[in-house]
C-alpha positions as CSV (number, residue, x, y, z in Angstrom):
1,M,83.4,75.7,48.0
2,R,84.1,76.6,44.5
3,D,87.3,78.3,45.5
4,K,88.5,75.3,46.6
5,K,88.0,72.9,44.1
6,I,90.1,75.0,41.6
7,R,92.4,75.5,44.1
8,H,93.2,71.9,44.2
9,S,92.5,70.7,40.6
10,S,94.7,73.0,38.6
11,P,99.1,73.2,38.9
12,K,98.9,76.1,38.5
13,S,97.0,76.4,41.9
14,Q,98.9,74.4,44.0
15,A,102.1,75.6,43.6
16,S,100.5,79.0,43.6
17,C,99.1,77.8,47.7
18,L,102.1,75.7,48.3
19,F,104.1,79.3,47.8
20,E,101.3,81.0,50.2
21,D,102.3,78.5,52.9
22,T,106.5,79.0,52.5
23,E,105.4,82.8,52.7
24,L,103.1,82.7,55.6
25,R,105.9,79.7,57.1
26,N,108.4,82.6,56.7
27,A,106.7,85.4,58.2
28,A,105.9,82.7,61.3
29,C,109.5,81.9,61.3
30,F,110.2,85.8,61.3
31,L,108.2,86.3,63.9
32,L,108.9,84.5,66.2
33,F,112.5,85.2,65.2
34,V,111.7,88.3,66.1
35,F,109.9,87.8,69.2
36,L,113.1,86.1,70.8
37,C,115.2,88.2,70.1
38,V,112.9,90.0,72.1
39,A,112.2,88.5,75.2
40,V,116.2,87.6,75.3
41,A,116.8,91.1,75.1
42,L,114.6,91.7,78.2
43,L,115.6,89.1,80.0
44,T,119.1,89.6,79.7
45,T,117.8,93.8,80.3
46,T,116.2,93.1,83.1
47,F,117.2,89.8,85.3
48,P,120.5,92.3,87.2
49,N,118.1,94.9,87.7
50,H,115.8,92.9,89.3
51,R,118.6,91.7,90.6
52,R,119.7,94.5,91.9
53,N,116.4,96.2,93.2
54,C,115.9,93.2,95.4
55,E,119.4,93.5,96.9
56,L,118.7,97.6,97.2
57,V,115.0,96.6,98.8
58,A,117.1,94.3,101.4
59,K,119.8,97.1,101.6
60,S,117.0,99.3,102.6
61,A,114.9,97.4,105.4
62,Q,119.0,97.3,107.3
63,L,119.3,101.2,107.0
64,R,115.5,101.4,108.5
65,R,115.8,99.2,111.0
66,E,119.7,101.0,112.1
67,I,117.3,103.8,112.4
68,T,114.8,102.1,114.3
69,E,117.3,101.1,116.3
70,L,119.4,104.3,116.6
71,C,116.4,106.6,116.9
72,E,115.3,105.0,120.1
73,D,119.4,105.0,121.3
74,N,118.3,108.9,121.1
75,E,115.7,109.0,122.4
76,A,117.4,106.8,125.8
77,R,120.2,109.4,126.2
78,R,117.9,112.2,125.5
79,A,116.1,111.0,128.8
80,Q,119.4,110.4,130.5
81,I,120.7,113.7,129.6
82,E,117.2,115.3,131.3
83,A,117.3,112.8,134.1
84,L,121.2,114.5,134.7
85,K,120.1,118.6,134.8
86,S,117.3,117.7,136.5
87,D,117.0,114.2,139.6
88,P,120.2,115.4,141.4
89,F,119.8,112.3,143.0
90,Y,120.8,110.3,139.9
91,M,123.0,112.4,139.0
92,E,124.9,111.5,142.3
93,A,124.3,107.7,141.0
94,V,125.8,108.1,137.8
95,A,128.4,110.4,139.7
96,R,129.7,107.0,142.2
97,K,129.2,104.4,139.9
98,K,130.4,105.8,136.8
99,Y,133.3,108.0,138.3
100,K,133.4,106.5,141.0
101,L,133.0,109.3,143.3
102,I,132.5,109.9,147.4
103,K,131.2,112.2,149.4
104,A,133.5,114.1,152.1
105,G,134.0,111.7,154.3
106,E,133.1,108.5,153.2
107,T,135.7,106.1,151.6
108,L,135.7,103.9,148.8
109,I,135.8,100.0,149.2
110,E,135.7,98.1,146.8
111,L,135.0,94.5,146.2
112,T,137.3,92.4,144.0
113,P,135.7,88.3,143.0
114,S,138.7,86.3,144.6
115,S,139.8,84.2,141.6
116,D,138.9,80.5,144.3
117,S,135.8,79.8,143.5
118,R,135.4,77.2,147.0
């Protein structure tokens, strides 16, 4: 309490108190300026990286879906190859349908849809 009375009672101590407040204000302004500079620097460097990261995550998800589809297609083709190797009836069905092959003595008749829709 005694220091307060001394500070406020003499003009010299009031000037030093004002000076301390100015130094404190300057220090606070400087720290605020530094904080803002650091914040701007972080935002300008991390925002593009965040955006790029989001793009890469989306691309990764898309590629994983494509991989899953290709694995399923690959498995279906392996099953088809195995069936062609081991099942003569399946092989015959594929040969008849895809290559329009016929057995000896058979006649191939192809029906085409008519353009008349009566």
